N, C-alpha and C positions, 0 to 999 in steps of 0.2 A: 504494500500500500504506500502511496505517496501522499503526504499532507505537508503543505508548505504555505506559510503566510509571509508576504512581503509588502512593502509600500507600493501603492499604485502609481509607479513611475516607469516610463518606458525603459529606463536604464536597468530595471530589474527583470525585464521580460526574458532576456537571453538565459539567465540563470534558472528561471522557472521552466523554460522550454528544455534546457539541458537536463534538469531533474526529471522531467516527464520522459524524455528520450531514454534515460538510464533505466527508469522504472519499466517502461514498455519493453526494453531489451531483456530485463530480468525475467519478465513473465512470458517471454517468447511471443510477443504480440506480432501478428502478421504485419508485414511491411506496409501494405495498403491501409490497414486499420490504423497503424501508428501514424502514418502521414496525415490521415483524416483528423486524428485527435490533436496532432501538433498544429495543424491549420486552424482547427476550432479554437484551441486554447489561445493561439496568437490573435485571432479575431476578437475573442471575448476580452482578453487582457487589454488589447489596444483600446477597445471601446470604454472599458472601465477607466483606464489611465487617462483617456481623453475627455470623458464626460461625467463620470460618476460623482466626482468631488468638486467640480467647479474650480479647478486649479488649486484646491487645498490638498494637503496630504491626507491619505486614508489607506486602510489595509485592503489587500486582496488575499483571499484564502483559496487555495487550489487543492482539491482532493482527486485522486485517481485510484481506483481499486477494482479488483475482480469481484463480481457478485454473481455467483452462478456462472453461466456461460456468457456473461456480459462484462465489458469494460465500462465503468462508470466514471465520468468526468464531471466534477462539480466545481463551479466557480462562484465565489460569494464576495460581495462587497457591502459596505455600509453607507454607500452614497445615496443620492436621491432615488426614490422609488421609480423604477422603470422596467416594464415588462417588454422585452424586445420581441416576444412572440405575438404581441398585439399589432405589430407592423404588418401591413399588407405585403405580399410577395412582390418583388419588383417585376415590372413588365419587361421581360428580356427581349421582346420584339421591337421595342422602341430603339431608335438610334441613340447612341451614347450621349450625345449632346442634348437630347430631350428627356433623359432620365433624371429624376430627382436624386440628389446626393443622399447616400446612405441606404442601408437595407440589404446590400449584397452579402455582407459578412454573415448575418444571422440566416440569410437564405442558404448560404453554403453549409453552415452548421446543421441546418435542418435536413439538407440533402445527404450529409454524411452519416447522421445519426439514425438509429432505429426509433428512438423516442427522445423528445426534448420537453422538459417541464420547467416551469418557472413558478417560484413562490416568493412572496415578501413576508418574512417572519422575523419578529423581534428586531425590527429595524434593519434587516439585511435582505438584499436582493440575492436570491439563490437560483442559479441556472444549472440544471442537472441534465446531462445527456447520457444515453446508453447506446452502446454499439455491440451487437452480437459479434462474437469472435468468429471470423471466417478465415480459413487458411488462404 
């Protein structure tokens, strides 16, 4: 199991991603699944670092563990309440210059995961995604 808490600053992302890579290697995670989890964590961490605390310092907690036949990635922050799952999926048919900014990261996370859940509990945004392990 991986559990790590760091400040929500972009300078901490590489260390968190490296810890995730090491954990996924330890549990013999299939390469494609590992890549999907790394991209998901990078997207979620970037959004938290950029928006959750309005420029003020705050923590990010990252958990990754095997639960049954699934890898679970949970990312938690104490920033402003925001459910990214409430966003409409981006219209990928629109030309790039006509698309509104934002929304592609959570769209990718949803595509990679078998399930994605959000809850706001005890002052924390908690996003939990599960990926069934496939060789």
